[in-house]
C-alpha positions as YAML, in Angstrom:
chain: A
units: angstrom
residues:
- id: 1
  name: MET
  ca: [17.35, -19.83, -10.45]
- id: 2
  name: VAL
  ca: [14.75, -16.85, -10.40]
- id: 3
  name: PHE
  ca: [14.83, -16.29, -7.30]
- id: 4
  name: SER
  ca: [18.63, -16.47, -7.65]
- id: 5
  name: ARG
  ca: [18.56, -13.78, -9.59]
- id: 6
  name: PHE
  ca: [15.63, -11.67, -8.07]
- id: 7
  name: LEU
  ca: [17.89, -11.13, -5.03]
- id: 8
  name: ALA
  ca: [20.79, -10.33, -7.43]
- id: 9
  name: ARG
  ca: [18.93, -7.37, -8.40]
- id: 10
  name: MET
  ca: [18.35, -6.39, -5.57]
- id: 11
  name: GLY
  ca: [20.79, -3.75, -2.86]
- id: 12
  name: ARG
  ca: [22.42, -4.84, 0.08]
- id: 13
  name: LYS
  ca: [19.54, -3.20, 2.58]
- id: 14
  name: GLU
  ca: [16.81, -4.48, 0.53]
- id: 15
  name: THR
  ca: [18.61, -8.01, 0.86]
- id: 16
  name: ALA
  ca: [18.62, -8.27, 4.28]
- id: 17
  name: CYS
  ca: [15.36, -6.90, 5.31]
- id: 18
  name: PHE
  ca: [14.04, -9.31, 2.00]
- id: 19
  name: GLN
  ca: [15.60, -12.64, 3.81]
- id: 20
  name: ASN
  ca: [14.33, -10.88, 7.76]
- id: 21
  name: THR
  ca: [11.34, -11.24, 6.56]
- id: 22
  name: LEU
  ca: [11.60, -14.78, 5.17]
- id: 23
  name: VAL
  ca: [12.03, -15.98, 8.95]
- id: 24
  name: GLY
  ca: [9.06, -16.47, 9.48]
- id: 25
  name: PHE
  ca: [7.08, -17.85, 6.84]
- id: 26
  name: GLN
  ca: [7.91, -21.05, 8.14]
- id: 27
  name: GLN
  ca: [5.60, -21.10, 10.76]
- id: 28
  name: PHE
  ca: [3.33, -18.80, 8.49]
- id: 29
  name: SER
  ca: [3.44, -22.20, 5.96]
- id: 30
  name: LYS
  ca: [2.32, -24.40, 9.31]
- id: 31
  name: THR
  ca: [-0.41, -21.75, 9.85]
- id: 32
  name: LEU
  ca: [-2.11, -22.03, 6.71]
- id: 33
  name: SER
  ca: [-2.13, -25.78, 6.35]
- id: 34
  name: SER
  ca: [-4.15, -25.86, 8.78]
- id: 35
  name: ASN
  ca: [-8.41, -25.16, 7.77]
- id: 36
  name: GLN
  ca: [-8.94, -24.89, 11.50]
- id: 37
  name: HIS
  ca: [-10.77, -22.38, 13.46]
- id: 38
  name: PHE
  ca: [-9.54, -21.40, 17.10]
- id: 39
  name: PHE
  ca: [-9.98, -19.22, 19.43]
- id: 40
  name: CYS
  ca: [-6.71, -17.57, 20.29]
- id: 41
  name: THR
  ca: [-5.82, -18.08, 24.27]
- id: 42
  name: ARG
  ca: [-2.17, -16.27, 23.65]
- id: 43
  name: PRO
  ca: [-2.10, -12.54, 24.38]
- id: 44
  name: LEU
  ca: [-3.11, -10.63, 20.62]
- id: 45
  name: SER
  ca: [-0.51, -8.72, 19.34]
- id: 46
  name: THR
  ca: [-0.59, -5.35, 18.24]
- id: 47
  name: SER
  ca: [-1.36, -5.91, 14.09]
- id: 48
  name: GLU
  ca: [-3.75, -8.59, 15.49]
- id: 49
  name: LYS
  ca: [-5.48, -5.69, 18.05]
- id: 50
  name: ILE
  ca: [-5.83, -3.71, 15.61]
- id: 51
  name: LEU
  ca: [-7.08, -6.46, 12.32]
- id: 52
  name: GLN
  ca: [-9.49, -7.15, 15.24]
- id: 53
  name: SER
  ca: [-10.61, -3.50, 15.75]
- id: 54
  name: TRP
  ca: [-11.71, -3.59, 11.20]
- id: 55
  name: VAL
  ca: [-13.74, -6.61, 12.03]
- id: 56
  name: ARG
  ca: [-15.77, -6.02, 15.15]
- id: 57
  name: GLY
  ca: [-15.42, -2.41, 15.18]
- id: 58
  name: SER
  ca: [-13.49, 0.47, 17.74]
- id: 59
  name: SER
  ca: [-14.81, 2.76, 20.51]
- id: 60
  name: ASP
  ca: [-12.38, 4.48, 20.15]
- id: 61
  name: SER
  ca: [-13.24, 8.04, 19.79]
- id: 62
  name: GLU
  ca: [-10.21, 10.10, 20.84]
- id: 63
  name: GLN
  ca: [-9.50, 13.04, 19.03]
- id: 64
  name: SER
  ca: [-6.71, 15.64, 18.18]
- id: 65
  name: SER
  ca: [-5.62, 17.62, 15.86]
- id: 66
  name: LEU
  ca: [-2.64, 16.65, 13.35]
- id: 67
  name: ALA
  ca: [-0.21, 18.85, 14.69]
- id: 68
  name: ASP
  ca: [-0.72, 17.74, 18.13]
- id: 69
  name: THR
  ca: [-0.74, 13.72, 16.92]
- id: 70
  name: GLU
  ca: [1.96, 11.54, 16.66]
- id: 71
  name: PHE
  ca: [2.44, 8.58, 14.03]
- id: 72
  name: SER
  ca: [4.40, 5.23, 15.45]
- id: 73
  name: THR
  ca: [4.62, 5.06, 11.54]
- id: 74
  name: LEU
  ca: [4.80, 8.12, 9.91]
- id: 75
  name: LYS
  ca: [6.48, 12.15, 9.90]
- id: 76
  name: ILE
  ca: [4.08, 15.20, 8.97]
- id: 77
  name: GLU
  ca: [5.98, 17.85, 8.77]
- id: 78
  name: SER
  ca: [4.14, 20.76, 8.09]
- id: 79
  name: LEU
  ca: [4.45, 23.85, 6.03]
- id: 80
  name: ASP
  ca: [3.49, 27.31, 4.89]
- id: 81
  name: ASP
  ca: [0.81, 27.53, 7.61]
- id: 82
  name: GLY
  ca: [-0.19, 24.35, 7.47]
- id: 83
  name: GLN
  ca: [-1.28, 24.94, 3.49]
- id: 84
  name: VAL
  ca: [1.13, 22.09, 2.79]
- id: 85
  name: VAL
  ca: [1.49, 18.72, 4.68]
- id: 86
  name: HIS
  ca: [4.13, 16.71, 3.44]
- id: 87
  name: VAL
  ca: [3.73, 12.98, 4.79]
- id: 88
  name: LYS
  ca: [7.11, 10.93, 5.28]
- id: 89
  name: PHE
  ca: [6.51, 7.15, 6.17]
- id: 90
  name: ASN
  ca: [8.89, 6.11, 8.54]
- id: 91
  name: ARG
  ca: [9.68, 2.44, 8.74]
- id: 92
  name: ALA
  ca: [12.92, 2.14, 6.67]
- id: 93
  name: ASN
  ca: [14.13, -0.56, 8.24]
- id: 94
  name: THR
  ca: [11.52, -2.67, 6.35]
- id: 95
  name: LEU
  ca: [12.13, -0.58, 3.28]
- id: 96
  name: ASN
  ca: [8.35, 1.37, 4.68]
- id: 97
  name: SER
  ca: [6.21, -1.80, 4.11]
- id: 98
  name: LEU
  ca: [2.64, -1.61, 5.48]
- id: 99
  name: ASN
  ca: [1.80, -3.00, 8.68]
- id: 100
  name: ALA
  ca: [-0.94, -2.64, 10.32]
- id: 101
  name: GLU
  ca: [-0.35, 0.04, 12.29]
- id: 102
  name: MET
  ca: [1.01, 2.21, 9.09]
- id: 103
  name: PHE
  ca: [-2.70, 1.28, 7.80]
- id: 104
  name: GLU
  ca: [-4.46, 3.46, 10.75]
- id: 105
  name: ASP
  ca: [-2.18, 6.13, 10.77]
- id: 106
  name: LEU
  ca: [-2.47, 6.51, 7.38]
- id: 107
  name: LEU
  ca: [-6.34, 6.94, 7.90]
- id: 108
  name: SER
  ca: [-5.91, 8.56, 10.75]
- id: 109
  name: VAL
  ca: [-4.00, 11.02, 9.34]
- id: 110
  name: TYR
  ca: [-6.13, 11.61, 6.10]
- id: 111
  name: ASP
  ca: [-9.16, 11.78, 7.83]
- id: 112
  name: LYS
  ca: [-7.83, 14.72, 9.88]
- id: 113
  name: LEU
  ca: [-6.94, 16.44, 7.13]
- id: 114
  name: GLU
  ca: [-11.19, 16.41, 6.16]
- id: 115
  name: LYS
  ca: [-11.49, 17.48, 9.50]
- id: 116
  name: GLU
  ca: [-9.52, 20.04, 9.34]
- id: 117
  name: LEU
  ca: [-9.43, 21.15, 5.59]
- id: 118
  name: THR
  ca: [-6.60, 23.61, 6.60]
- id: 119
  name: ALA
  ca: [-4.34, 21.23, 4.07]
- id: 120
  name: ARG
  ca: [-4.46, 22.30, 0.20]
- id: 121
  name: ALA
  ca: [-1.57, 20.25, -1.24]
- id: 122
  name: VAL
  ca: [-0.55, 17.34, 0.26]
- id: 123
  name: VAL
  ca: [2.83, 15.53, -0.52]
- id: 124
  name: LEU
  ca: [3.74, 11.59, 0.34]
- id: 125
  name: SER
  ca: [7.18, 10.29, 0.48]
- id: 126
  name: GLY
  ca: [9.39, 7.47, 1.86]
- id: 127
  name: GLU
  ca: [11.91, 8.19, 4.45]
- id: 128
  name: GLY
  ca: [15.06, 5.52, 4.33]
- id: 129
  name: GLY
  ca: [15.75, 6.31, 0.63]
- id: 130
  name: ASN
  ca: [12.07, 4.07, -0.53]
- id: 131
  name: PHE
  ca: [9.00, 5.08, -0.85]
- id: 132
  name: SER
  ca: [7.44, 1.37, 0.19]
- id: 133
  name: SER
  ca: [8.09, -2.14, -0.49]
- id: 134
  name: GLY
  ca: [4.25, -2.97, -0.07]
- id: 135
  name: LEU
  ca: [2.56, -4.93, 2.92]
- id: 136
  name: ASP
  ca: [4.67, -5.80, 5.46]
- id: 137
  name: LEU
  ca: [4.19, -10.00, 5.26]
- id: 138
  name: SER
  ca: [3.52, -10.08, 8.50]
- id: 139
  name: MET
  ca: [0.41, -8.87, 8.14]
- id: 140
  name: PHE
  ca: [-0.94, -12.21, 6.11]
- id: 141
  name: GLN
  ca: [0.07, -14.08, 9.13]
- id: 142
  name: ALA
  ca: [-1.88, -11.54, 11.20]
- id: 143
  name: MET
  ca: [-4.90, -11.60, 9.03]
- id: 144
  name: GLN
  ca: [-5.67, -15.39, 9.10]
- id: 145
  name: ALA
  ca: [-4.90, -15.47, 13.16]
- id: 146
  name: VAL
  ca: [-7.81, -12.96, 13.15]
- id: 147
  name: ALA
  ca: [-9.80, -14.14, 11.01]
- id: 148
  name: ALA
  ca: [-9.64, -17.66, 11.48]
- id: 149
  name: SER
  ca: [-10.64, -16.87, 15.12]
- id: 150
  name: GLU
  ca: [-14.08, -16.50, 14.41]
- id: 151
  name: SER
  ca: [-16.82, -19.43, 15.37]
- id: 152
  name: CYS
  ca: [-17.14, -19.99, 11.01]
- id: 153
  name: GLU
  ca: [-16.26, -19.64, 7.74]
- id: 154
  name: GLY
  ca: [-18.83, -17.23, 7.15]
- id: 155
  name: ARG
  ca: [-17.80, -15.19, 9.67]
- id: 156
  name: THR
  ca: [-13.81, -15.96, 8.95]
- id: 157
  name: ARG
  ca: [-14.51, -14.82, 5.29]
- id: 158
  name: GLU
  ca: [-17.09, -11.77, 6.28]
- id: 159
  name: GLY
  ca: [-14.10, -10.63, 9.08]
- id: 160
  name: LEU
  ca: [-10.94, -10.90, 5.94]
- id: 161
  name: GLY
  ca: [-13.93, -8.91, 3.12]
- id: 162
  name: LYS
  ca: [-13.84, -6.28, 6.14]
- id: 163
  name: ILE
  ca: [-10.30, -6.46, 7.11]
- id: 164
  name: ILE
  ca: [-9.18, -5.93, 3.18]
- id: 165
  name: SER
  ca: [-12.18, -3.18, 3.06]
- id: 166
  name: VAL
  ca: [-9.97, -0.83, 5.37]
- id: 167
  name: MET
  ca: [-6.90, -1.72, 3.24]
- id: 168
  name: GLN
  ca: [-8.79, -0.44, 0.28]
- id: 169
  name: ASN
  ca: [-10.26, 3.12, 2.22]
- id: 170
  name: THR
  ca: [-6.51, 3.39, 3.04]
- id: 171
  name: CYS
  ca: [-5.12, 3.07, -0.13]
- id: 172
  name: SER
  ca: [-7.99, 5.51, -1.71]
- id: 173
  name: ALA
  ca: [-7.73, 7.90, 0.40]
- id: 174
  name: SER
  ca: [-5.07, 9.81, -1.69]
- id: 175
  name: ALA
  ca: [-8.45, 9.69, -4.36]
- id: 176
  name: LYS
  ca: [-11.12, 11.06, -2.21]
- id: 177
  name: CYS
  ca: [-8.84, 13.94, -0.18]
- id: 178
  name: HIS
  ca: [-10.29, 16.99, -0.75]
- id: 179
  name: ALA
  ca: [-6.67, 17.87, -1.39]
- id: 180
  name: PRO
  ca: [-4.54, 17.36, -4.11]
- id: 181
  name: VAL
  ca: [-1.72, 14.29, -3.25]
- id: 182
  name: ILE
  ca: [1.85, 14.12, -4.68]
- id: 183
  name: ALA
  ca: [3.48, 11.17, -4.88]
- id: 184
  name: ALA
  ca: [7.61, 11.52, -4.68]
- id: 185
  name: VAL
  ca: [9.03, 8.24, -5.34]
- id: 186
  name: ASN
  ca: [12.13, 6.80, -4.25]
- id: 187
  name: GLY
  ca: [13.68, 3.74, -4.40]
- id: 188
  name: VAL
  ca: [11.67, 0.77, -4.26]
- id: 189
  name: CYS
  ca: [8.15, 0.98, -4.82]
- id: 190
  name: PHE
  ca: [6.16, -2.30, -4.85]
- id: 191
  name: GLY
  ca: [2.72, -4.49, -4.24]
- id: 192
  name: ALA
  ca: [0.47, -2.05, -1.95]
- id: 193
  name: GLY
  ca: [3.06, 1.03, -2.52]
- id: 194
  name: ILE
  ca: [1.56, 1.18, -6.52]
- id: 195
  name: ASP
  ca: [-1.57, 1.33, -4.59]
- id: 196
  name: LEU
  ca: [-1.50, 4.17, -2.76]
- id: 197
  name: ILE
  ca: [0.73, 6.30, -5.85]
- id: 198
  name: THR
  ca: [-1.44, 5.03, -8.68]
- id: 199
  name: ALA
  ca: [-4.63, 7.07, -6.24]
- id: 200
  name: CYS
  ca: [-2.45, 10.17, -5.64]
- id: 201
  name: ASP
  ca: [-3.22, 13.21, -8.33]
- id: 202
  name: LEU
  ca: [0.55, 13.58, -9.24]
- id: 203
  name: VAL
  ca: [3.82, 10.78, -9.27]
- id: 204
  name: ILE
  ca: [7.67, 12.57, -9.31]
- id: 205
  name: THR
  ca: [10.19, 9.58, -9.36]
- id: 206
  name: ALA
  ca: [14.18, 9.29, -9.40]
- id: 207
  name: ALA
  ca: [15.14, 7.83, -12.63]
- id: 208
  name: ASP
  ca: [16.61, 5.35, -11.12]
- id: 209
  name: SER
  ca: [13.36, 3.62, -8.62]
- id: 210
  name: ARG
  ca: [12.05, 0.73, -8.73]
- id: 211
  name: PHE
  ca: [8.29, -0.26, -9.11]
- id: 212
  name: CYS
  ca: [6.61, -3.72, -9.29]
- id: 213
  name: VAL
  ca: [3.28, -4.73, -9.05]
- id: 214
  name: LYS
  ca: [4.71, -8.37, -7.22]
- id: 215
  name: GLU
  ca: [1.28, -9.39, -5.88]
- id: 216
  name: VAL
  ca: [1.07, -11.64, -8.76]
- id: 217
  name: ASP
  ca: [4.72, -13.57, -7.84]
- id: 218
  name: LEU
  ca: [2.67, -14.51, -3.99]
- id: 219
  name: ALA
  ca: [-0.37, -15.97, -6.18]
- id: 220
  name: ILE
  ca: [-2.68, -13.28, -4.82]
- id: 221
  name: VAL
  ca: [-5.08, -11.47, -6.62]
- id: 222
  name: ALA
  ca: [-3.84, -7.34, -6.54]
- id: 223
  name: ASP
  ca: [-7.14, -6.00, -4.10]
- id: 224
  name: LEU
  ca: [-6.18, -2.50, -3.44]
- id: 225
  name: GLY
  ca: [-6.56, -0.39, -6.42]
- id: 226
  name: THR
  ca: [-3.94, -1.41, -8.31]
- id: 227
  name: LEU
  ca: [-6.01, -2.88, -10.95]
- id: 228
  name: GLN
  ca: [-8.54, -0.16, -11.23]
- id: 229
  name: ARG
  ca: [-6.41, 2.84, -11.73]
- id: 230
  name: LEU
  ca: [-3.20, 1.42, -13.12]
- id: 231
  name: PRO
  ca: [-5.05, 0.81, -16.75]
- id: 232
  name: LYS
  ca: [-6.35, 4.95, -16.43]
- id: 233
  name: LEU
  ca: [-2.57, 5.70, -15.90]
- id: 234
  name: VAL
  ca: [-1.12, 3.52, -18.84]
- id: 235
  name: ASN
  ca: [-1.82, 1.51, -22.00]
- id: 236
  name: HIS
  ca: [-3.93, -1.17, -21.24]
- id: 237
  name: GLN
  ca: [-2.38, -3.56, -22.13]
- id: 238
  name: VAL
  ca: [0.74, -2.28, -20.09]
- id: 239
  name: ALA
  ca: [-1.45, -2.20, -17.02]
- id: 240
  name: ARG
  ca: [-1.96, -6.08, -17.69]
- id: 241
  name: GLU
  ca: [1.84, -7.11, -18.44]
- id: 242
  name: LEU
  ca: [2.96, -5.57, -15.38]
- id: 243
  name: ALA
  ca: [-0.04, -7.26, -13.18]
- id: 244
  name: TYR
  ca: [0.36, -10.74, -14.74]
- id: 245
  name: THR
  ca: [4.43, -10.68, -15.10]
- id: 246
  name: GLY
  ca: [5.34, -8.51, -11.42]
- id: 247
  name: ARG
  ca: [7.77, -6.83, -13.84]
- id: 248
  name: VAL
  ca: [10.84, -5.02, -12.45]
- id: 249
  name: PHE
  ca: [10.35, -0.95, -13.68]
- id: 250
  name: SER
  ca: [12.74, 1.54, -13.39]
- id: 251
  name: GLY
  ca: [11.70, 5.48, -12.57]
- id: 252
  name: ARG
  ca: [12.44, 6.33, -16.08]
- id: 253
  name: GLU
  ca: [9.99, 3.92, -17.64]
- id: 254
  name: ALA
  ca: [7.06, 4.97, -15.00]
- id: 255
  name: LYS
  ca: [7.49, 8.88, -16.73]
- id: 256
  name: GLU
  ca: [7.75, 6.55, -20.49]
- id: 257
  name: ILE
  ca: [4.61, 4.54, -19.70]
- id: 258
  name: GLY
  ca: [2.42, 7.94, -17.80]
- id: 259
  name: LEU
  ca: [2.31, 6.33, -14.52]
- id: 260
  name: ALA
  ca: [4.65, 9.23, -13.22]
- id: 261
  name: LEU
  ca: [4.82, 13.07, -14.56]
- id: 262
  name: GLU
  ca: [8.41, 14.00, -13.96]
- id: 263
  name: VAL
  ca: [11.24, 12.20, -13.68]
- id: 264
  name: GLN
  ca: [14.37, 13.51, -11.40]
- id: 265
  name: GLU
  ca: [17.65, 12.67, -10.86]
- id: 266
  name: SER
  ca: [18.72, 12.41, -7.18]
- id: 267
  name: ASN
  ca: [16.30, 11.73, -3.92]
- id: 268
  name: ASP
  ca: [16.99, 15.04, -2.81]
- id: 269
  name: GLU
  ca: [14.95, 16.33, -5.75]
- id: 270
  name: VAL
  ca: [12.46, 14.48, -6.32]
- id: 271
  name: VAL
  ca: [10.99, 15.50, -2.74]
- id: 272
  name: GLU
  ca: [12.40, 19.06, -3.76]
- id: 273
  name: ARG
  ca: [10.43, 19.20, -6.84]
- id: 274
  name: ALA
  ca: [7.26, 17.47, -5.00]
- id: 275
  name: LEU
  ca: [7.30, 19.93, -2.43]
- id: 276
  name: SER
  ca: [7.89, 23.17, -4.98]
- id: 277
  name: LEU
  ca: [4.73, 21.83, -6.73]
- id: 278
  name: ALA
  ca: [2.21, 20.86, -4.28]
- id: 279
  name: LYS
  ca: [3.42, 24.80, -2.57]
- id: 280
  name: THR
  ca: [2.39, 26.32, -6.28]
- id: 281
  name: ILE
  ca: [-0.55, 24.07, -5.56]
- id: 282
  name: ALA
  ca: [-1.51, 25.32, -2.42]
- id: 283
  name: SER
  ca: [-1.23, 29.65, -3.49]
- id: 284
  name: LYS
  ca: [-4.32, 29.03, -5.75]
- id: 285
  name: SER
  ca: [-7.83, 29.17, -4.52]
- id: 286
  name: PRO
  ca: [-8.18, 26.73, -3.02]
- id: 287
  name: LEU
  ca: [-11.87, 25.77, -3.70]
- id: 288
  name: THR
  ca: [-11.14, 26.08, -7.48]
- id: 289
  name: VAL
  ca: [-8.74, 23.37, -6.76]
- id: 290
  name: ARG
  ca: [-11.15, 21.41, -5.04]
- id: 291
  name: GLY
  ca: [-13.88, 21.29, -8.10]
- id: 292
  name: ILE
  ca: [-11.20, 20.40, -10.11]
- id: 293
  name: LYS
  ca: [-9.91, 17.45, -7.97]
- id: 294
  name: ARG
  ca: [-13.60, 16.85, -8.13]
- id: 295
  name: THR
  ca: [-14.61, 17.12, -11.75]
- id: 296
  name: MET
  ca: [-11.22, 14.99, -12.87]
- id: 297
  name: ALA
  ca: [-12.13, 12.24, -10.61]
- id: 298
  name: ALA
  ca: [-15.52, 11.86, -11.55]
- id: 299
  name: ASP
  ca: [-14.50, 10.82, -14.78]
- id: 300
  name: LEU
  ca: [-11.12, 8.96, -13.36]
- id: 301
  name: GLU
  ca: [-12.46, 7.27, -10.09]
- id: 302
  name: THR
  ca: [-15.92, 5.86, -11.78]
- id: 303
  name: GLY
  ca: [-15.88, 2.38, -11.31]
- id: 304
  name: VAL
  ca: [-13.13, 2.20, -9.30]
- id: 305
  name: GLN
  ca: [-15.42, 1.18, -6.06]
- id: 306
  name: GLU
  ca: [-17.15, -1.67, -8.22]
- id: 307
  name: SER
  ca: [-14.55, -3.18, -8.83]
- id: 308
  name: LEU
  ca: [-12.88, -3.23, -5.71]
- id: 309
  name: ASP
  ca: [-15.93, -4.67, -4.11]
- id: 310
  name: TYR
  ca: [-15.14, -7.21, -6.64]
- id: 311
  name: VAL
  ca: [-11.45, -8.19, -5.90]
- id: 312
  name: LYS
  ca: [-12.71, -7.86, -2.02]
- id: 313
  name: LEU
  ca: [-15.33, -10.64, -2.43]
- id: 314
  name: LEU
  ca: [-13.42, -12.57, -5.15]
- id: 315
  name: ASN
  ca: [-10.01, -12.49, -2.48]
- id: 316
  name: SER
  ca: [-12.36, -13.30, 0.86]
- id: 317
  name: ALA
  ca: [-12.98, -15.78, -1.13]
- id: 318
  name: GLN
  ca: [-9.49, -17.68, -2.40]
- id: 319
  name: LEU
  ca: [-6.55, -15.46, -1.09]
- id: 320
  name: TYR
  ca: [-5.66, -18.21, 1.00]
- id: 321
  name: SER
  ca: [-5.26, -20.68, -1.12]
- id: 322
  name: SER
  ca: [-3.05, -23.36, -1.87]
- id: 323
  name: ASP
  ca: [-0.94, -21.29, -3.92]
- id: 324
  name: LEU
  ca: [-0.17, -19.03, -2.37]
- id: 325
  name: GLN
  ca: [1.10, -21.67, 0.72]
- id: 326
  name: GLU
  ca: [3.12, -22.85, -2.10]
- id: 327
  name: CYS
  ca: [4.48, -19.51, -2.46]
- id: 328
  name: MET
  ca: [5.29, -19.07, 1.58]
- id: 329
  name: LYS
  ca: [6.99, -21.94, 1.66]
- id: 330
  name: SER
  ca: [9.41, -21.89, -1.90]
- id: 331
  name: LEU
  ca: [10.68, -17.72, -0.39]
- id: 332
  name: ALA
  ca: [10.97, -19.56, 2.64]
- id: 333
  name: LYS
  ca: [12.63, -22.20, 1.10]
- id: 334
  name: LYS
  ca: [14.03, -19.91, -1.64]
- id: 335
  name: LYS
  ca: [13.00, -21.72, -4.48]
- id: 336
  name: ASN
  ca: [10.41, -21.16, -7.41]
- id: 337
  name: PRO
  ca: [7.31, -22.60, -6.60]
- id: 338
  name: LYS
  ca: [5.35, -25.74, -7.85]
- id: 339
  name: PHE
  ca: [1.77, -25.30, -8.63]
- id: 340
  name: SER
  ca: [-0.58, -27.31, -9.47]
- id: 341
  name: LYS
  ca: [-2.02, -27.81, -12.58]
- id: 342
  name: TYR
  ca: [-5.55, -26.01, -12.50]
...
């Protein structure tokens, strides 16, 4: 079976983590089966509270410096008097999957970087030997619960659009950051992990890292930046093939197709090289480096926001489809999905 072969390609820790995510799929499938709008009477989970603040706004105006802020999902290391900032994803037990808290933390980091303007280069990496396994699948249930708590279908779709907007802004923050951002990729880089690195200025990867535009296997149109930026980094047909098939490819292939700048042999070498490159960039005129980034972004980012807005509207309308429901049920039962004829 295709599913069995997929599990066979994964390491022991990855398989255990992946199988753990299947536990809640049965309940999630039941939630998807109902189109009824409901108002939650139970206490909201942390993720649901965060997502609800994205939909309805937040009054939290508390500000503190990056150095004085502790994040639940990130580790921050400041080097060379703050000129180089190393942001480490710190959810190793989930292969650094992105949950609502991590989206909030990343947005906060970039907001502080823009306010303080002391960083001249930023490095993103993942703790525990993996960059990111993508969007935490618990997010889908939280999104459904928050959006469906609205009083009508129109407000539900609008709420989904607002949630997608926040996630898009998070994944685009590296592209909009005043300082160059370097992704140091180890282990897996799936789904939203690809969204994150395609918005970075440079990518350094380990030879045995594994990349995947995974959304198609969940019956989702990737909506956080990959479909907009990947075709500008690699051959357009290669980008289409990766998006259509969800094929896993190596760090070496990422370098060959233009997604990565360099390949290193070990995980330690990946981070060391990324930090070395960041320190070199930080030694240059910050005004000039900012100007270079803005000038190159004027070309690379042209049309990106328009396309992101389009796919936001698309997924606001069709995200919770019968195909998504079938994928979730099939994952829970460890079977291949069977879709409708059209």
